[in-house]
N, C-alpha and C positions, 0 to 999 in steps of 0.2 A: 641701388634701388632704395627709395626712401622707406622709412618705417611705415608710413601711412599706406603706401602702395602695397606693401607686403600684407598688412592687415586686411585690405580689401580682397586680396587673392584668397586668403585663408577663409574669409567669410562666404565664398562661393560654394554651392552644393557640390558634394563629392560624389563621383560616380564610381561604382565598383564593378570590375570585370570578373565575372564568375568563371573560373577556369577549371574547376573540378567539382566532384560531388560534394566534398566537404564544404566548399564555398557555397554551393547551392543550398545545402541544409542550413548553414549558418545564416544565409540571407533569408531563408524561410522562417527561421526563428525570429530574426529581427523584425520581419514584416508581420508577425503574428504575436507580438508581445511575448516572445519567448516560448510559445507553445507549438508543438508539432501535431497537426491534425492527422487522424487516421485516414486510411484510404476511403472508408465509407463516408466520413464526414466531407472529405474533399469531393467525392462523387455527388453527394447531395447538393453541393453548392454549384455543380456544373450547370451551365446554361442548358435550357431545353433544346433538344435536337443534337447535342454533342454526343460523342462516342460513348462517354460514361453514362449519359442519360438513356440512350437507346438500348443499352445492354442490361438495363435493370429489369427484373421480372417482378411486376407488381401483382397484387391480389386481383386486380381487374383483368390482367392478362391471363391469369390462371382460370378465372371464371369464364372468360371468352373461349379458352381452349376446351374446357369441360363442356360448355354448351355446344360447341361445334362437334365434339366427339359424340355426344348423346344424339345429336341430329343425324350424324353419319351412320351410327349403329342402328338407329331407329329405321332409317331409310333402307339399309341393307336387310334388316330382319323383315321389314314389310314386303320388300321385293321378293325375298327368298320364300316367305311363307304365304303370301297373298297374291303375288303377281306372276312370277315365273321361277322355274327351278331347272338347273342343268342335270342331265343324266347321261350315263354311258351305257350303251346297249351291250348286253352280254347274251349271246345265243343267236340262233338262226331262224327263230320262229316267224320273223317278219320278212324273210327273203322273198323276193328280191327288192322289196320296197325300201327296207332298211337292212343294214348289214352289221355283223358282229364287230364290236369295237368302236362303232360310230358314236359321236356325241350329238345330243339333241337338247333343245330347250323346250320344256313343257309349259304351256300357257295355263296357269291356274286361275287367273282372274275370270276367264270366260265361264268357268264352272263354279265360281265363288258362291257358296251357300252357307250362311251362318244362321242356322235355326230358322226362325221366322223374321229375323231382322233384315238380312240382305240375301237376295237371290238374283244373281246376274243371269245365269243360264244353266242349261242342262246338256249332257252329252246327246249328240244327234247320231242318227244312223249313218255309218260310213266314217265316223271320226276315228282316228288312231289315238288311243289314250294310254296314259301311264296310270297304273292302279295297283292296289294291294289286294291280292286274292284272298288273304285271310286264312290260307290253309298251309302255307310253308313259312318257316322261319329262315331257311337258308337264303332264299331270294326274296328280298323285301318287296320289290316292285316288279311288275310285269309290263310289257307293252303289247297290245293287241288292238284289233279293230272292232268297233261296235257294230254288231249285225242286227240284234234284236232289241227293241225298246220295250218298256213296260207295256204289257197287254198284247204284244205281238205273238203270233204263233209261227214257229219254224218247223219245217218238215224236210228231212233228208232222204233223197232217193236217187239212185243211179249216179252218184257223184255230184248231184246238183242240190242247190238250196232253194226251197220254196218258202215264201213268206206271206203271211196274211196279216196286214197291218191291224193294229188295235182298233176295234169298233167296226171293222169291215168283215165281210164273209168271202171276199174274192181272194184267191191265192195267186201269187205272182212268182214267176221264176226270176231269181235275181241274176242280173247281168253284172258279173264281177270282173270287169275288164282290167282291174288293177292287179289281178293275179297273173303270175308268170305262166308260160306255156306248160311247165311241168306241174302246175297246181290247178290251173283252170279246168273246170268240169271234173275235178278229182277230190271233192270234199266228202269224205267218208266218216262214219262213226267208228269209234274204237270197237274192237272185237268184244263180244259179251254184252253190248248195249242192247237191252230188250226193246226200248221204245225209240221210234224214229221221229217222234213229234214232241216239241217242247213249247210250253206256253210260259212266257216270261212273266213272273210275278210283278205286282205293283212296286215301284221304287227300286227295281233291279234291272240288270242288263245281261244280254247274251253276247259274249265276246269270242272272237276267233282270230288266230294268227293268219297272215297271208301265205305262209308256208304250210299249207294244209296237211301235207304228209309228215311234217315234223314240228308240230305245235301242241303244247299242253295248254288247252283252253277250256271253254265251257263244255265242249263235247265230252271231255274226259274228267270233268270236275277239277281241272288243273292237277291231274294225276292223283286225285284223292277220292275217287268215287267209291272206294271200298272202306273208307274211314267213317267214323261215327258223325263227323261234322261235314260230310261231303255235300257240295252244293254246285249246281251247274251255273249259277247266276252270281253276278257281282253287285252288291248293294251300291246305291248312289254315293254314299259317303266314303266308299273305298276308292273311288276314282279321283285321282289327284289333279289331272289336267290333260289337255290334248297337245299333241306334238305341234310346235309352232315354228321352230327354226331347226334346220339340219346343218350341222357344223362339220360333217365329214369325219375322216379318220386318217391321220398321217403317222408314218412309221419313224420312230426315233431310235429303234434298236435293230440290230442285225445279229442273229445267232446269240441272242441274249446279252449282247454288249451295246453300250451307248455309242452312237455314231455322231459325228460332227454335224452342226446345224445345216451346213451347206449340202449335206448328203441326205437330208430328210426327203421323203417322198410321200405323196398322197396315195394311200391304199384306196380310199374312196374320197373323191373331191367333194367339198361342201356344195350342197344344192340350195341351201338357205330356205327359200319359200317354195321351191319348185319340186315338191314331193307330193305323193298322193296321201297327204295327211288327212284329207277329207274327201268324201266322195258323194256325188249326187246320183241317185238311182232314178232315172227318168221314168221307168215303168211304175215305180212306187209313187212318184210325184204326180204322174198322170192319173193314177187311181185315186189319190187323195184329193187332187183338184176336182176330179169328177164328182167326188162325194160332196165337196163344199159347194159346187155349182148346183147340184141337185137339191141340197139343203136350202140354198138361198133362192131357188126358183120355184118354191112351193106355190100352189094355187090358193087364191083367196075367194071365198064365196060370199057374195053380199046378199043380204036379205031383200026380197022384193015384196 
């Protein structure tokens, strides 16, 4: 081989095969003027969309996460305190409409009332409501049915309930078909009650359980008629909401022990919206409609 040919071969670019880690580090030093970049620096030079780029947490990401978290918490709190609240029933005072251990959701929005700012609606006669009686600390909330509205007069006689709607003088026998056979026509006052007639004050309500023989309600001042703060009636602002959804009650335990999910059974199947959570009293509605018709059909005398 001539000397000129050999010089031409030596002048060609040399390619280096990197066979181990030390060779790779050496090549990295050569390609970066002798400096080894840290992993952070190398990641910052990574093209957008690469693995290194997508795994970086920027200040913008943190801000977006905090924003979403605030929105979620705000929605949950708003729903919990303004829209609806879940409850578990404890006791048998609403048998057989609702049973001990069942879960319900109370609609709070329908009764939403914020001073003079917002007023969506008020409890109606026949509504099953969740409320705070204000006389017991052991049980914070009760569940009963609204029987008397503000201004109504109720009278108890012979196991029946007679009601005179506010502004009227006609007394009507309530047809409470939602009561079970064991409770229908068996609504009695507690022993020792002197008065059989109650006039509901303005802004308050008279409530009773559907299990009339085993219910602590307005008849007995919620078992506090002998205390200094005894009251038969429930103020409007003590009523949380009305029963909206019935979720039933399933049994996860047997003899105090947890059982496998496949063995769970419904003690009371969910009825969702198919419960007597509200009730229309045709006899009362006919009386009230007659009053409105007579008021609107007054005579007008023209001068001649």
